C-alpha positions as CSV (number, residue, x, y, z in Angstrom):
1,M,-30.9,-47.1,43.3
2,G,-32.6,-50.0,44.9
3,N,-36.1,-51.1,44.6
4,C,-37.3,-47.3,44.3
5,N,-40.8,-46.4,42.4
6,N,-41.2,-44.7,39.1
7,L,-41.2,-41.2,40.7
8,D,-38.3,-41.9,42.5
9,H,-36.4,-42.8,39.6
10,A,-37.6,-40.0,37.4
11,L,-36.1,-37.8,40.1
12,H,-33.0,-39.7,40.4
13,N,-32.6,-39.7,36.6
14,E,-33.7,-35.7,36.6
15,K,-31.2,-34.9,38.9
16,A,-27.9,-36.6,36.7
17,C,-29.5,-34.7,33.8
18,K,-29.0,-31.7,35.1
19,Y,-26.1,-32.0,36.5
20,L,-24.5,-33.7,33.4
21,D,-26.1,-30.8,31.1
22,K,-23.5,-28.4,32.9
23,K,-20.6,-30.5,31.4
24,P,-20.4,-30.0,27.5
25,D,-18.6,-32.9,27.1
26,Y,-21.5,-35.5,28.6
27,L,-24.3,-34.0,26.2
28,D,-24.9,-37.4,24.2
29,W,-26.0,-38.3,28.3
30,V,-27.9,-35.6,29.1
31,I,-30.6,-36.9,25.8
32,T,-30.0,-40.5,27.9
33,T,-30.9,-39.2,31.2
34,A,-33.5,-37.2,30.3
35,F,-35.4,-40.2,28.5
36,Y,-35.0,-41.9,31.4
37,S,-36.5,-39.4,33.5
38,A,-39.1,-39.0,31.3
39,L,-39.4,-42.8,30.6
40,H,-40.4,-43.7,34.6
41,F,-42.4,-40.0,35.1
42,V,-44.6,-41.6,32.0
43,R,-44.9,-45.1,34.1
44,H,-45.4,-42.7,37.0
45,I,-48.7,-41.1,35.3
46,L,-49.8,-44.3,33.3
47,F,-50.0,-46.8,36.8
48,P,-51.8,-48.2,38.3
49,I,-53.9,-48.4,34.8
50,E,-57.4,-49.5,34.2
51,V,-58.0,-51.3,30.6
52,E,-61.2,-52.8,28.7
53,T,-60.9,-56.6,28.0
54,K,-63.4,-59.2,26.7
55,N,-63.8,-60.1,29.8
56,G,-64.5,-56.9,31.3
57,K,-61.9,-54.4,32.9
58,A,-58.6,-55.4,34.5
59,K,-56.3,-53.2,36.4
60,Y,-52.4,-52.8,36.0
61,N,-50.2,-51.5,39.1
62,D,-47.2,-51.3,37.1
63,F,-45.7,-51.3,33.4
64,E,-44.1,-55.0,33.6
65,T,-47.1,-56.5,34.5
66,F,-49.4,-54.1,32.2
67,Y,-46.1,-55.5,29.3
68,R,-46.5,-59.2,29.7
69,S,-50.5,-59.1,29.9
70,C,-51.0,-57.1,27.2
71,N,-48.2,-57.0,25.0
72,H,-49.8,-59.2,21.9
73,Q,-48.3,-57.3,19.2
74,R,-44.7,-58.5,20.5
75,L,-43.2,-54.6,20.5
76,N,-40.4,-53.8,22.2
77,K,-40.9,-52.3,25.7
78,H,-40.1,-48.8,24.5
79,R,-42.8,-48.9,21.9
80,F,-45.4,-50.6,23.6
81,L,-44.4,-47.6,26.2
82,S,-45.3,-44.8,23.6
83,D,-48.2,-46.7,22.3
84,T,-50.1,-46.9,25.4
85,L,-49.3,-43.3,26.3
86,E,-51.0,-42.3,22.9
87,Q,-53.7,-44.3,24.0
88,Y,-54.0,-42.6,27.5
89,H,-52.7,-39.5,27.3
90,P,-52.0,-38.0,24.1
91,S,-50.9,-34.3,25.3
92,I,-47.7,-35.8,26.2
93,S,-47.0,-38.3,23.7
94,S,-45.2,-36.4,21.2
95,D,-42.9,-34.7,23.8
96,Y,-42.2,-38.5,24.9
97,N,-41.6,-39.6,21.3
98,Q,-39.4,-37.3,20.4
99,L,-37.2,-38.2,23.8
100,L,-37.3,-41.7,22.6
101,D,-36.5,-40.8,19.2
102,I,-33.4,-38.8,19.8
103,S,-32.0,-40.8,22.5
């Protein structure tokens, strides 16, 4: 995939998911590719993000920078993304968390 953006990566994983969904022997990979597709769609929705800090507002253009700068509780990346989604887009966080839990 190279250095593609989150939307490209999400669409690529979604395509793989749909392909694998036609093959009953690979249902575990359907769940895995569905989750990673959702992960990249979520990152696409969230970033860039502007957050309040003790020094004012800060803007983060990508998840990795945001994770390194704001993960004061030392959560793993999946849990940190889940918590961020719940805070900024609660209407889709339960579906994302369901995929996270079953993957």
